[in-house]
Kinemage of the C-alpha trace (Angstrom):
@kinemage 1
@onewidth
@group {chain A} dominant
@subgroup {mainchain}
@vectorlist {calphas} color= white
{ca met a 1} P 0.000 0.000 0.000
{ca asn a 2} L 0.982 3.560 -0.559
{ca pro a 3} L 1.519 4.854 2.987
{ca val a 4} L -0.614 7.923 2.214
{ca leu a 5} L -3.663 5.671 2.705
{ca tyr a 6} L -2.872 5.356 6.410
{ca leu a 7} L -2.969 9.113 7.014
{ca phe a 8} L -6.746 9.310 7.022
{ca asp a 9} L -9.466 8.296 9.473
{ca asp a 10} L -11.099 5.167 7.977
{ca glu a 11} L -14.588 5.810 9.337
{ca lys a 12} L -14.691 9.378 8.041
{ca glu a 13} L -13.285 8.287 4.679
{ca glu a 14} L -16.172 5.806 4.385
{ca gln a 15} L -18.506 8.811 4.825
{ca gly a 16} L -16.761 10.738 2.051
{ca glu a 17} L -14.484 12.862 4.254
{ca leu a 18} L -10.697 12.843 4.223
{ca glu a 19} L -9.444 13.863 7.650
{ca val a 20} L -5.797 13.400 8.553
{ca ala a 21} L -5.737 11.327 11.738
{ca his a 22} L -2.437 9.422 11.741
{ca thr a 23} L 1.253 9.825 11.020
{ca ile a 24} L 3.515 7.699 8.855
{ca pro a 25} L 4.907 5.294 9.839
{ca tyr a 26} L 1.544 4.016 11.075
{ca ser a 27} L 0.805 1.173 13.477
{ca ala a 28} L -2.528 -0.205 14.635
{ca leu a 29} L -0.999 -1.739 17.763
{ca glu a 30} L -2.551 0.872 20.036
{ca glu a 31} L -5.912 0.856 18.306
{ca glu a 32} L -9.119 -0.911 19.344
{ca glu a 33} L -8.708 -3.298 16.393
{ca val a 34} L -6.155 -5.210 18.465
{ca val a 35} L -8.672 -5.754 21.248
{ca glu a 36} L -11.299 -6.842 18.737
{ca gly a 37} L -8.913 -9.382 17.181
{ca glu a 38} L -8.783 -7.751 13.750
{ca ala a 39} L -5.763 -7.955 11.464
{ca leu a 40} L -2.939 -5.573 12.314
{ca glu a 41} L -1.841 -3.055 9.713
{ca phe a 42} L 1.381 -1.115 9.472
{ca gly a 43} L 2.052 1.811 7.151
{ca his a 44} L 5.760 2.114 6.393
{ca thr a 45} L 7.259 5.039 4.519
{ca leu a 46} L 7.935 4.593 0.807
{ca glu a 47} L 11.616 4.978 1.602
{ca asp a 48} L 11.461 2.056 4.051
{ca gln a 49} L 9.597 -0.099 1.552
{ca leu a 50} L 11.805 0.596 -1.462
{ca gln a 51} L 15.137 1.012 0.326
{ca gly a 52} L 14.519 -2.237 2.199
{ca gln a 53} L 14.324 -4.063 -1.108
{ca thr a 54} L 17.454 -2.457 -2.525
{ca asp a 55} L 19.370 -2.985 0.742
{ca ala a 56} L 18.529 -6.696 0.453
{ca gly a 57} L 20.180 -6.806 -2.978
{ca phe a 58} L 17.134 -6.349 -5.168
{ca val a 59} L 16.905 -4.009 -8.148
{ca ile a 60} L 13.558 -2.309 -8.721
{ca ala a 61} L 12.710 -3.384 -12.270
{ca gly a 62} L 9.092 -2.251 -12.347
{ca phe a 63} L 6.497 -0.246 -10.456
{ca tyr a 64} L 2.689 -0.368 -10.630
{ca glu a 65} L -0.058 1.695 -8.968
{ca asp a 66} L -3.769 0.967 -8.634
{ca asp a 67} L -6.799 2.114 -6.661
{ca phe a 68} L -9.945 0.584 -5.214
{ca gly a 69} L -11.782 0.959 -8.519
{ca gly a 70} L -13.344 4.268 -7.572
{ca gly a 71} L -15.071 2.770 -4.543
{ca arg a 72} L -13.284 4.912 -1.978
{ca thr a 73} L -13.172 8.680 -1.546
{ca ile a 74} L -9.388 8.759 -1.753
{ca asp a 75} L -9.514 7.203 -5.255
{ca gln a 76} L -10.395 10.672 -6.600
{ca tyr a 77} L -6.998 11.967 -5.502
{ca ile a 78} L -4.356 9.237 -5.538
{ca lys a 79} L -3.758 5.582 -6.259
{ca thr a 80} L -3.140 3.912 -2.925
{ca met a 81} L -2.012 0.442 -3.945
{ca ile a 82} L 1.520 -0.058 -5.163
{ca ala a 83} L 3.554 -3.037 -6.281
{ca thr a 84} L 7.154 -3.384 -7.310
{ca lys a 85} L 8.884 -5.887 -9.503
{ca ala a 86} L 12.168 -6.517 -7.711
{ca val a 87} L 14.908 -8.698 -9.184
{ca lys a 88} L 17.660 -10.198 -7.034
{ca thr a 89} L 21.095 -9.278 -8.325
{ca arg a 90} L 23.977 -11.718 -8.389
{ca leu a 91} L 27.172 -10.534 -6.804
């Protein structure tokens, strides 16, 4: 995911409002979702995501963005899903 997605309050975004409620990096560990047994989500910076791959010896050979198909308010402004094609280099 593009970390920008984690900036906004989910409940308000479902109502059509984009209100900044979190910082990046983001962690749900302190949120009520933990108590309710929901999946934990973490929003890492793009630098952490991409640099982590290159530090591990991968070369970024491709990059793709997508959205939720127009089903979310944020889709009007930015694509929030990202994927990389990373190729391991031989040393």
